[in-house]
C-alpha positions in Angstrom: 77.9 118.6 79.3 79.9 119.7 82.2 82.6 117.5 83.7 83.3 117.5 87.5 86.5 116.1 89.0 86.9 114.7 92.5 90.1 113.7 94.3 90.3 110.3 96.0 92.2 109.3 99.1 94.8 107.6 96.9 95.4 111.1 95.2 94.0 109.9 91.9 91.4 112.0 90.1 88.0 110.7 88.9 85.9 112.7 86.4 82.0 112.6 86.3 79.3 114.1 84.2 76.4 116.2 85.5 74.5 113.0 86.5 75.3 112.9 90.1 79.0 113.0 90.9 80.0 111.7 94.4 80.3 114.1 97.3 82.9 114.3 100.0 83.0 111.1 102.1 81.5 108.9 99.4 83.3 105.7 98.6 83.8 105.0 94.9 85.9 102.6 92.8 89.4 103.9 91.7 90.2 102.6 88.2 94.0 103.0 88.7 94.2 101.4 92.1 91.4 98.9 91.3 90.0 99.3 94.8 87.3 101.2 96.6 88.5 104.7 97.8 87.0 107.6 99.7 86.4 111.0 98.0 88.6 113.6 99.8 88.0 116.6 97.6 84.8 117.6 95.8 83.9 120.7 93.7 82.4 123.7 95.6 79.0 124.0 94.0 75.3 123.4 94.9 73.9 120.0 94.3 70.7 118.2 95.4 70.4 114.5 96.2 67.2 112.6 97.1 67.6 110.4 100.2 65.1 107.8 98.9 65.6 107.5 95.1 68.4 108.2 92.5 67.3 111.8 91.8 70.4 114.1 91.9 71.3 117.4 90.2 74.4 119.5 89.9 73.3 123.2 89.8 76.5 125.2 89.9 76.7 128.3 92.0 72.9 128.9 92.1 71.4 128.2 95.5 67.9 129.5 94.6 67.7 127.1 91.7 68.8 124.2 94.0 66.0 125.1 96.5 63.4 125.3 93.7 64.4 122.0 92.2 64.5 120.3 95.6 61.1 121.7 96.5 59.6 120.4 93.3 60.9 116.9 93.9 59.6 117.0 97.5 56.2 118.2 96.3 55.9 115.6 93.5 57.4 112.5 95.2 57.2 113.3 98.9 60.9 112.3 99.3 63.4 114.2 101.5 66.1 116.0 99.4 69.5 117.0 100.8 71.0 120.3 99.5 74.8 120.4 99.4 77.3 123.2 98.8 80.3 121.4 97.6 80.9 118.7 100.2 78.9 120.4 103.0 75.2 119.5 103.6 73.3 122.7 104.1 70.0 121.2 105.0 67.4 118.5 104.2 64.1 119.7 102.6 61.0 117.6 103.1 61.9 115.8 106.4 59.1 115.1 108.8 58.7 118.0 111.2 59.0 117.7 114.9 56.4 118.9 117.4 58.2 122.2 117.8 57.6 123.0 114.1 53.8 122.5 114.2 51.7 125.6 113.6 50.0 127.4 116.4 46.3 126.4 117.0 43.7 128.5 115.3 41.7 130.8 117.6 38.8 133.2 117.0 39.6 135.4 120.1 41.0 138.9 119.4 44.7 139.3 119.8 45.9 142.2 121.9 49.0 144.1 120.6 52.1 143.7 122.8 52.5 147.5 123.3 
């Protein structure tokens, strides 16, 4: 089991297992200060986190694996999943599309080449 450490705003360090350590900006309880503190430094690695349930995974430096795992959760549960690289959110997979993302209408007319 891999351990991940994060630094809090009080400069204390908290250690978490693979099961969903906090990301930059999260507020967690500091055992030494006995108060809620914000995470100021997180490990630079890919992780996925569902925005509707508790599904989260730490995937190390493998972006492709993060995308595959996120796509599987989106397909099975229809929940949006955020993909992070360290503390930076890269994108959210499975969000509802806007009108700009809708596919072009189907047509049976022949298409002329542009040249």
